[in-house]
C-alpha positions in Angstrom: -39.2 24.4 24.5 -37.7 21.5 23.3 -33.7 20.4 22.5 -34.3 21.2 19.0 -35.8 24.9 19.4 -33.0 25.6 21.8 -30.1 24.6 19.7 -31.8 26.8 16.6 -32.5 29.9 18.7 -28.7 29.4 20.0 -27.5 29.1 16.4 -29.4 32.4 15.3 -28.2 34.0 18.5 -24.8 32.9 17.9 -25.2 34.4 14.0 -26.2 37.6 15.5 -23.3 37.8 17.9 -20.8 37.0 15.4 -22.1 39.5 12.7 -22.2 42.2 15.3 -18.6 41.2 15.9 -17.8 41.4 12.7 -18.9 45.2 12.3 -17.1 46.2 15.2 -13.9 45.0 13.9 -14.5 46.3 10.6 -15.5 49.7 12.0 -12.5 49.3 14.7 -10.1 48.5 11.7 -11.2 51.6 9.5 -11.3 54.0 12.4 -7.4 52.5 13.4 -6.3 53.4 9.4 -8.0 56.9 9.7 -6.1 57.7 13.2 -3.1 56.1 12.1 -2.9 58.1 8.8 -4.6 61.7 9.4 -5.6 63.7 6.9 -4.6 61.1 4.3 -7.2 61.9 1.8 -7.0 65.3 2.4 -3.2 65.3 1.7 -3.6 64.2 -1.9 -3.6 67.5 -4.1 -5.7 67.4 -7.6 -4.8 70.8 -8.4 -8.5 72.0 -6.9 -9.0 75.2 -4.7 -7.5 74.9 -1.3 -9.5 72.8 1.3 -12.0 74.4 3.4 -10.3 76.7 6.1 -7.1 77.5 4.6 -6.0 80.2 2.0 -3.8 79.6 -0.9 -0.7 81.3 0.8 -1.1 79.1 3.8 -1.1 76.1 1.5 1.9 77.1 -0.6 3.8 78.1 2.9 3.1 74.4 4.0 3.8 73.1 0.9 7.4 75.2 0.7 8.1 73.9 4.3 7.8 70.1 3.1 10.5 70.8 0.4 14.5 70.6 1.3 17.2 70.3 -1.3 14.8 69.9 -4.0 12.8 66.9 -2.4 9.4 66.3 -1.3 9.6 65.5 2.4 6.6 63.1 2.9 7.4 61.2 -0.4 10.9 61.9 -1.0 9.9 62.6 -4.6 12.3 65.2 -6.6 10.4 68.2 -7.1 9.7 69.0 -10.7 6.8 69.6 -13.1 4.2 66.5 -12.6 5.4 65.6 -9.0 2.1 66.3 -7.4 0.2 64.2 -10.2 2.6 61.2 -9.4 1.8 61.7 -5.8 -2.1 61.9 -6.2 -1.9 59.0 -8.6 0.4 56.6 -7.0 0.5 57.2 -3.7 -3.0 56.4 -2.7 -2.6 53.0 -3.5 1.3 52.4 -2.4 4.3 53.9 -0.7 6.1 56.5 -2.5 9.1 54.3 -1.7 8.3 51.6 -4.3 8.4 54.2 -7.0 11.2 55.7 -6.0 13.3 52.6 -5.5 12.6 51.1 -9.3 14.4 52.5 -12.4 12.4 52.1 -15.8 12.7 53.8 -18.8 9.5 55.4 -20.4 8.4 52.4 -21.8 9.0 50.4 -18.8 6.7 52.9 -16.8 4.2 52.7 -19.4 4.3 49.1 -18.9 3.9 48.9 -15.0 1.0 51.3 -15.3 -0.5 49.0 -17.9 0.1 46.1 -15.9 -1.4 47.6 -12.3 -4.3 48.6 -14.6 -5.0 45.2 -15.8 -4.0 43.6 -12.3 -4.3 45.7 -9.8 -7.2 47.8 -10.4 -5.6 51.0 -11.7 -8.0 53.4 -12.7 -7.6 55.0 -16.2 -4.9 57.7 -15.6 -6.3 59.9 -19.1 -4.6 63.1 -19.6 -2.4 62.4 -16.5 -0.7 59.6 -17.7 1.5 61.8 -20.4 2.4 64.0 -17.0 3.3 60.9 -14.7 5.3 59.2 -17.4 6.9 62.3 -18.3 8.1 62.8 -14.7 9.0 59.1 -14.1 11.0 58.8 -17.3 13.3 61.8 -16.4 13.7 61.3 -12.6 13.7 57.6 -12.0 15.3 56.0 -15.2 17.8 53.3 -15.3 21.2 54.7 -14.4 24.5 53.3 -16.0 27.0 53.1 -13.6 28.8 50.0 -11.5 28.8 49.5 -7.7 31.0 53.0 -7.3 32.2 55.9 -9.5 35.5 55.4 -10.7 38.1 56.9 -8.5 39.3 60.3 -9.6 42.3 62.5 -8.4 44.2 59.6 -7.1 47.9 60.3 -6.4 49.2 56.5 -7.6 52.4 55.6 -6.1 54.4 52.1 -6.3 54.7 49.6 -3.7 58.7 49.0 -2.9 
């Protein structure tokens, strides 16, 4: 075996090892993701039948336990008609906190959805878009207020 043949074989071996290391890294990253967020995919409720091994009443009990003071505790969303559709379509790509911290009119929310579809690979929401817009426009609309609410019921006095 001459020097060129040796270098060629070493290059092929290193290429093979690099591919194996990349594959191991990729599998490790995917495994870490699913261990970090257990059941992430199964938590999305598309309105279908309960998942295998659960009953409808068990699923409802678990969901009710996650709601306190009208707030869905895992996401922070206000519980109202359409919140499950928002969870299913929005939290797959980003945190619910990103939605909650924003305020927009119905038109503003529609513009954000259109932007995400054009630039962020958001899928066509179909009939669910109307439900999402209704929910967001109702609960996360702009709020007209200053830094704090005006003082009320204050007993004023004069400094002497």
